[in-house]
N, C-alpha and C positions, 0 to 999 in steps of 0.2 A: 334512408335505408341503412341499417346497421351492417357493418362488414363482419362476416362470419368466417372463421378459419376452422379447418378440419385437419386432424393428424392423418397424413398419408405418406406413403413411400413414393419417391419420384424416381424416374428412370435414371440409372447410373449412380444412385446414392444407396448407402447401406443402412440407413435408419429413417424412421418416420420424421417428417417435418411438418410445421404448421403451414398449410396452403390455403390461400384465400379461395373461398368457394365460388366467387363470381369472376375473378380475373386470373387466378392461377399464381399470384405473387407468392413467393416462398419467404416466410418470415423465419430467418435463421435466428435461433436463440443461442447465443454464445456467451462465454465467460466475460465478466467485466475485468478491466485492467486497473489495478491500483498502483500508484507510484508514490514514493516517499523517500525521506532521507533520515539517516542517522547523522545529525549535524553536531559538530563539536567546536568548542572554543576553549583553548588552554586546558585540554584533557578533561573537559566537562561536557556532558551530553545534554542537548536541548530536547526537552519533553514538553508536551502541552496536555492540559487537563480538558477532556471533552465536555462541551456544553450541549451536545446533542446525543440522542440515542442512535445506535445502541451504545451502551456502556457509559452513559453520562456520568461525569464525576471521576472517571478513571483516567490514568495517564497513558499517553501514547507518543509515538514519534509523529512528526508532521507527515501526513499521507492522505491521499484521496484519489478519486477517479480521474483517469486520464481523459482529457478533452479531445474532441475531434480536431485534427490538424495540428497536433502537438506531439513533439518527440517525448519519449519517456523521461529523458533528462530534464527537458524544459518543464514538463509536468511536475516532476519532483521539486524543482526549484520554485515553481509557482505555488505548489501546496505548502511548502515551507514558509513562503512569504505570507500567504493567506492565513495560515493557522498560527504562525509565531512572529510575523512581521520581522523575520530575519533574512538578511541577504546572504546567499551562500554560493559556493562554487563546487560543482561535482568533482569528486576525486576518482571515483570508480564504483562499480557495482559490488554490492555486498552479497545480495541473494535474490533468487527467483523462487518464490514460494507459491505452491499450488494449493488452494484451499477448496477442495472438491465439494464439500458439503454446502457451500454457498456460491459455488461456481465463480470464484475470483482467482486471479493470478496477480501476485504482488511482485513488483520490481523495486527493490530497495537499494538506494545508493548511499555511499559515504560522501559527506559534504563538509566542507570547511566553511564556518561562518566568516564573513568578511569583516565583521566588527562584533563587539560584544553586545550590541543593541538588539533587543527583541521585546515583544509584548504579545499578550494574548490577542489573537484575531477574533473575528465575530463568532466562529464556531467553537471557541474555547473559553473556559472559565479562568484559566491561569496558564502561565508558561514559566519554565524555569531551567536553569543550568544545574546539572547534578553531577557530582563526582561519582565514579563507579560504585563506591560503597554506599552512597546516599540515594541511589536510584530506588524508587518505591516499588520494588519487585512484586510485593503482594497487592499492589493497586494498579498494575498494568492492565490495560483494557483488553488486549487480545494476546494469544500465544505468539502470533507473528511478531509482536513488538519484542518479546523476550528473545525469540530466535534471531532477529536482526541485530539486537544489541550484543548478544553473545557471539554471533558470527562476526560482527565488527571487531570485537576484542580478539577473537581467534585469528583473524586475518590481518590485523593492524601491522603495518610495516612490511608486509609481504608484497612482492611484485607479481603481476600477471596471475592473480589467483582466479581460478574458476569460480563462478557464483555459487554460493552455498544454496541449499534447498531445504524444504521441510523435512523433518525426521521421517524415516521410512514408515513408522507406525501410523502416521496421519492418513495414509491411503486406505487403511482398514477402518477408520472411524467414519461412520455415516450417521 
């Protein structure tokens, strides 16, 4: 017997939710959490070239979905290992970016590579260390990559900086 859900308002809630027609289970549909790092070695930035859609063949920072039972910092370190085979240590948060049109929240950390060793992981075509001037700005996969890199540079060396966020105009783009 297939499970069917209907959009209904439940008592005490201010919006419609997906409710199972047979048992009343509430299927909350919430944003996904993405974690990642701006990882550096000797003033160079670690980027990976995507081997998967969306934006296959474009450069990005190592990032991906947070797993159940994982802290955001541990997830960012794991994603950096999976995508770039780089061991890193988190230094602090760079930004918290809300991408409303795809219902995702990005937590991006500054990370120090523990050695200059890296290689492309299974989801990547390539990996590289780039000086600021050599970052392939016109081939970055997503606006959030540019925001995180720019926010890293703007906050480098500053103590106890509040996390940066998406530009105000992004809330009006749907």
